[in-house]
C-alpha positions in Angstrom: 8.8 -122.1 158.0 11.5 -123.9 156.0 11.8 -122.4 152.5 11.0 -125.0 149.8 14.0 -125.4 147.4 14.4 -127.0 144.0 18.1 -128.6 143.9 19.6 -128.9 140.4 23.3 -130.0 140.8 23.3 -133.4 138.8 26.6 -134.4 137.4 28.8 -132.0 139.3 32.0 -133.6 140.9 30.8 -132.3 144.3 27.1 -133.2 143.8 27.1 -135.8 146.7 28.7 -133.3 149.1 26.1 -130.4 148.3 23.0 -132.7 148.4 24.3 -134.0 152.1 24.6 -130.2 153.1 21.9 -128.9 151.7 19.6 -131.6 153.2 20.8 -130.7 156.7 20.9 -126.9 156.3 18.8 -124.8 158.5 15.7 -123.0 157.3 15.5 -124.8 153.9 13.7 -128.0 152.6 14.8 -129.7 149.4 11.2 -130.5 147.8 12.8 -132.0 144.5 16.0 -132.9 142.8 16.1 -131.9 139.0 18.4 -133.1 136.3 18.2 -130.1 133.8 16.8 -126.7 133.4 13.6 -128.2 131.7 13.0 -130.3 134.8 13.6 -127.2 137.0 11.0 -125.1 134.9 8.3 -127.9 135.1 8.9 -128.4 138.8 8.6 -124.4 139.4 5.5 -124.2 137.3 3.8 -126.3 140.2 4.3 -123.5 142.5 6.0 -126.0 145.1 9.2 -124.0 145.4 10.4 -120.4 146.3 14.0 -120.9 145.5 16.2 -122.8 142.8 19.8 -123.9 143.7 21.7 -124.9 140.6 25.1 -126.0 139.4 27.0 -123.7 137.1 27.2 -126.2 134.4 23.6 -127.3 134.6 22.5 -128.4 130.8 20.4 -125.9 128.8 20.6 -123.2 131.5 20.2 -119.7 129.8 19.4 -116.1 130.6 15.8 -116.8 129.2 15.3 -119.4 131.7 16.5 -117.3 134.7 14.2 -114.5 133.6 11.4 -117.0 133.6 12.0 -118.1 137.2 12.2 -114.7 138.3 9.0 -113.7 136.7 7.5 -116.6 138.9 9.1 -114.8 141.9 11.4 -117.6 142.4 15.1 -116.8 143.4 17.9 -118.4 141.6 21.3 -119.3 143.3 24.2 -120.9 141.8 27.1 -123.1 143.0 30.4 -122.6 141.2 33.8 -124.4 141.5 35.5 -123.2 144.5 38.5 -122.9 142.6 36.9 -120.2 140.2 38.5 -116.9 140.9 36.1 -114.4 139.2 38.1 -113.9 136.0 36.0 -112.7 133.0 35.9 -116.1 131.4 35.0 -118.1 134.7 31.8 -119.5 135.6 30.8 -116.9 138.1 31.0 -114.0 135.5 29.0 -116.1 133.0 26.2 -116.7 135.5 26.2 -112.9 136.5 25.6 -112.2 132.9 22.5 -114.4 132.9 21.0 -112.6 135.5 22.1 -114.7 138.7 23.3 -112.3 141.2 23.6 -114.9 144.2 26.4 -117.1 143.5 28.4 -119.3 146.1 31.2 -121.5 146.1 30.2 -125.2 146.0 32.0 -126.0 149.5 29.8 -123.4 151.2 28.9 -124.7 154.7 25.3 -125.8 155.3 24.7 -122.9 157.8 25.7 -120.3 155.2 23.8 -122.1 152.5 20.6 -122.0 154.5 21.3 -118.2 155.4 21.9 -117.3 151.9 18.7 -118.8 150.5 16.5 -117.5 153.1 17.8 -113.9 152.7 17.5 -114.2 148.9 14.0 -115.2 149.4 13.4 -112.4 151.9 15.0 -109.8 149.3 13.1 -111.3 146.3 14.3 -111.9 142.8 17.1 -109.6 141.8 16.7 -107.1 139.0 18.8 -107.8 136.1 21.9 -105.9 135.8 24.9 -105.3 133.4 28.5 -105.1 134.3 30.3 -104.8 131.2 32.7 -102.0 130.5 34.7 -100.8 127.9 34.3 -100.5 124.0 36.1 -102.0 121.0 36.0 -102.2 117.2 36.6 -105.2 115.1 40.0 -106.2 114.0 40.8 -107.8 110.6 40.7 -111.5 110.6 43.6 -113.2 111.8 45.0 -110.2 113.6 47.0 -110.6 116.9 46.8 -107.0 117.9 44.4 -106.3 120.8 41.1 -104.6 120.1 41.0 -100.9 119.8 39.1 -98.9 122.5 37.0 -96.5 120.6 34.4 -95.5 123.4 35.2 -95.0 127.0 31.7 -95.0 128.4 31.7 -92.2 131.0 28.0 -92.9 131.0 25.4 -95.2 129.2 25.0 -95.1 125.6 21.6 -94.3 124.2 19.3 -96.6 122.1 17.0 -95.1 119.4 14.4 -97.5 117.9 13.0 -96.9 114.4 9.3 -98.2 114.2 6.4 -97.4 112.3 3.1 -99.0 111.0 2.7 -101.6 108.2 2.8 -100.7 104.6 6.6 -100.3 104.4 6.8 -96.4 105.3 10.5 -96.3 105.0 11.8 -97.6 108.6 15.0 -99.2 107.2 15.6 -96.4 105.0 15.4 -93.9 107.9 17.3 -96.3 110.2 20.2 -96.6 107.8 20.1 -92.7 106.8 20.3 -91.8 110.5 23.1 -94.1 111.6 25.2 -93.1 108.4 24.8 -89.5 109.4 25.6 -89.8 113.0 28.8 -91.8 111.9 29.6 -89.0 109.4 29.6 -86.4 112.2 32.1 -88.6 114.0 29.4 -90.3 116.5 30.5 -94.1 116.9 27.1 -95.6 116.1 25.8 -99.2 116.1 23.1 -100.0 113.7 21.1 -103.1 114.3 18.4 -105.0 112.2 15.9 -106.5 114.7 13.0 -106.8 112.2 11.6 -110.1 112.7 9.3 -110.3 109.6 11.8 -108.8 107.0 15.0 -107.1 107.7 16.8 -105.3 104.9 19.5 -103.4 106.6 22.3 -105.9 105.2 20.8 -105.4 101.6 20.7 -101.6 101.8 24.2 -101.5 102.8 25.6 -104.1 100.4 26.5 -106.9 103.1 26.3 -110.5 102.6 24.4 -111.7 105.5 24.8 -115.4 105.6 24.9 -115.2 109.3 22.9 -112.8 111.3 25.2 -110.8 113.8 22.2 -110.0 116.1 21.2 -113.5 116.2 24.8 -114.4 117.2 24.9 -111.7 120.0 21.5 -113.1 121.1 23.0 -116.5 121.5 25.9 -115.2 123.2 23.6 -113.2 125.7 21.5 -116.3 126.2 24.6 -118.2 127.2 25.9 -115.6 129.5 29.1 -115.0 127.3 28.0 -111.6 125.7 30.4 -108.8 126.5 31.4 -105.7 124.7 34.3 -107.5 122.8 32.2 -110.3 121.7 29.4 -107.9 120.4 31.7 -105.8 118.4 33.4 -108.9 116.8 29.8 -110.1 115.8 29.1 -106.6 114.2 30.6 -105.5 110.7 32.2 -102.2 110.3 31.1 -100.8 106.9 32.3 -97.1 107.4 34.4 -95.4 110.1 32.3 -95.0 113.2 29.8 -97.4 112.2 29.2 -100.9 113.0 26.4 -103.1 111.8 24.6 -106.1 113.4 22.8 -107.7 110.4 19.4 -109.2 111.0 17.9 -112.3 110.3 18.3 -113.8 106.7 15.0 -115.6 107.0 11.6 -114.5 108.7 11.2 -118.0 110.1 14.2 -117.7 112.3 12.5 -115.4 114.6 12.6 -117.6 117.7 16.2 -116.9 117.8 15.5 -113.2 119.1 14.1 -113.9 122.6 13.1 -110.6 124.4 15.4 -111.6 127.4 18.7 -112.0 125.0 17.7 -109.0 123.0 17.5 -106.8 126.2 21.1 -107.9 127.0 22.3 -107.1 123.8 21.1 -103.5 124.0 22.5 -103.2 127.4 25.7 -104.3 126.1 25.5 -102.0 123.1 25.1 -99.0 125.6 28.7 -99.5 126.6 29.9 -100.3 122.8 28.7 -97.1 121.3 27.4 -93.8 122.3 24.4 -94.3 119.9 22.6 -97.6 118.8 20.0 -97.1 116.1 17.7 -100.3 115.8 15.3 -101.0 113.1 12.5 -103.0 114.5 9.2 -104.5 113.0 5.7 -103.0 112.6 4.0 -105.4 114.8 3.5 -105.0 118.5 0.3 -106.8 119.2 0.7 -109.6 122.0 -0.8 -113.0 121.7 -3.3 -113.2 124.5 -3.6 -117.1 124.1 0.1 -117.7 125.1 0.6 -115.0 127.5 0.0 -117.1 130.5 3.1 -119.1 129.6 6.4 -117.1 130.2 8.5 -119.7 128.1 6.4 -119.5 124.9 8.3 -117.6 122.3 6.5 -114.4 121.2 7.2 -113.1 117.5 6.6 -109.5 118.7 8.5 -109.9 121.9 11.8 -108.5 120.6 10.0 -105.4 119.0 8.3 -104.6 122.3 11.5 -105.3 124.6 13.3 -102.9 122.0 10.7 -100.2 122.3 10.7 -100.3 126.0 14.4 -100.2 126.2 14.7 -97.4 123.9 15.5 -93.8 125.0 13.6 -92.3 121.8 11.4 -94.2 119.3 11.3 -92.6 115.9 7.9 -93.3 114.6 7.9 -93.6 110.7 4.8 -93.0 108.4 4.4 -92.0 104.7 2.7 -88.7 103.6 -0.5 -90.0 101.7 -3.9 -90.5 103.3 -3.6 -94.2 103.7 0.0 -93.8 105.2 -1.1 -90.7 107.7 -4.1 -92.8 108.7 -2.0 -95.9 109.8 0.6 -93.4 111.5 -2.0 -91.8 113.7 -3.5 -95.1 114.6 -0.1 -96.4 115.2 1.0 -93.4 117.5 -2.1 -94.3 119.7 -1.3 -98.1 119.7 2.4 -97.3 120.8 1.3 -94.9 123.7 -1.1 -97.9 125.0 1.4 -100.6 124.6 4.7 -98.7 125.8 3.3 -95.6 127.8 6.9 -94.7 128.9 8.1 -94.4 125.2 9.7 -90.8 124.1 8.7 -90.5 120.5 9.8 -88.4 117.5 7.6 -88.6 114.5 9.2 -88.8 111.1 6.9 -88.4 107.9 8.5 -89.9 104.9 8.0 -89.3 101.1 6.4 -85.8 101.4 5.5 -84.8 97.9 2.8 -82.7 96.2 0.0 -85.0 94.9 -2.2 -87.0 97.1 -2.2 -84.1 99.8 -2.6 -81.2 97.5 -0.1 -78.6 96.5 0.9 -78.1 100.1 1.6 -81.6 101.5 3.9 -80.3 104.5 0.9 -78.2 105.8 -1.6 -81.1 105.4 0.6 -83.6 107.1 1.2 -80.8 110.0 -2.5 -80.4 110.4 -3.5 -84.0 110.3 -0.9 -85.0 113.0 -1.7 -81.7 115.2 -5.3 -82.5 115.1 -5.5 -86.3 115.4 -2.4 -87.4 117.2 -1.4 -84.2 119.1 1.9 -84.0 117.2 3.0 -80.4 116.8 6.5 -80.8 115.4 7.3 -83.8 113.0 10.4 -84.4 110.9 9.3 -84.3 107.2 11.5 -86.1 104.7 11.0 -85.3 101.1 10.3 -87.8 98.6 13.5 -88.5 96.5 13.2 -91.5 94.3 16.6 -90.8 92.6 18.5 -91.0 95.8 16.9 -94.0 97.2 17.5 -95.8 93.8 21.2 -94.8 94.2 21.3 -96.5 97.6 19.9 -99.7 96.5 21.9 -99.8 93.1 25.2 -99.1 95.0 24.5 -101.0 98.4 25.7 -97.7 100.1 24.2 -94.9 102.3 22.9 -91.4 101.1 25.8 -90.1 102.7 28.1 -91.8 100.2 26.1 -92.1 97.0 23.7 -88.9 97.0 25.7 -86.5 99.2 23.7 -83.3 97.6 20.3 -84.9 97.6 17.3 -83.1 99.3 16.5 -86.4 101.1 20.2 -86.6 102.5 20.1 -82.9 103.6 16.8 -83.7 105.7 18.5 -86.8 107.2 21.3 -84.6 108.4 18.7 -82.2 110.2 17.1 -85.3 111.8 20.7 -86.6 113.0 21.5 -83.1 114.2 18.2 -83.3 116.3 18.9 -86.8 117.9 22.4 -85.7 118.8 21.1 -82.6 120.5 18.6 -84.2 122.4 20.2 -87.4 123.6 23.9 -86.5 123.8 23.9 -82.9 124.7 
């Protein structure tokens, strides 16, 4: 039985020849010709096709669209200019970064075209892969020097997500503190702000964030142009060994962080730095009313995608009755939503008062009894150190080196290094 195929090569200089060869190719049947990716998605939703054959310059083609087609069990093949030699800036490389593995020259014969499509359908949609290499640090504006390679990835870098329940438990404070301590130990670290409700990493570090580094990286990923060098240019270097991808300047821009693009950013980040620390939003609920639509934007999609990609999730809560209750519930929610997550619990603002004269014992007992957590990291309440961070726009490592909170952050960083990089 012939494989039903959607053909989208409108506007290509070789359109007429491809259409003629595709219509005569053995084993396939062209069921519709589409003018752009929106037309392709509409046709694919009807279930009338099992493959899409498109041109490399198809209007509005993005990695999100490719992922949506794969989710519908539709394979995607692309035709590129026969003169494309596979250079990093060429169409073939860009399409590969979008998740399209089956790429053919536009002058492919009808027999080979039919065989490629039928083989692709038999194999099923490909898994998304990453083939970036090398690591770079940004250069001064106007510099003509080549990027400096600072991390030669013999293996994949690690992703640490910093998450916690609602109520401002100190996720950003922990993320910035951890990343700064890692950098202070000489570990090249990328700190990213992926909070779609109210990112504050840029403010904590005194960075002007008129443009979002993470949003720019996500746009590059969606267009298939993101690689390690591009990601490094979109980050800001604040201290040696620490690059920062600033977050959204306004909460209403959350649609710019699509899950597929965010996953591609983290895949590239693994090759840019040994450790990437990501500050994410509190909310991980999914909207069941739109879950049937693979193209509908989901505000919490970026958070869920990050938690699923992370090698470790730091779950941050506060040491008071309300904060501990939220933390325990959040741990159960995370285990239900992301069963594969490896967690490290961090309890912030530990102090005498609401939990009695022995707050550390009270926290440990509550987490052990109600959440099965035996070895949480406890961070002391240190208002003076936190005020210094906000006043100077610098990390604890720079403005409160001898504070008790900074010393606790050092121990946290040492544990992360030991477990993830040893």
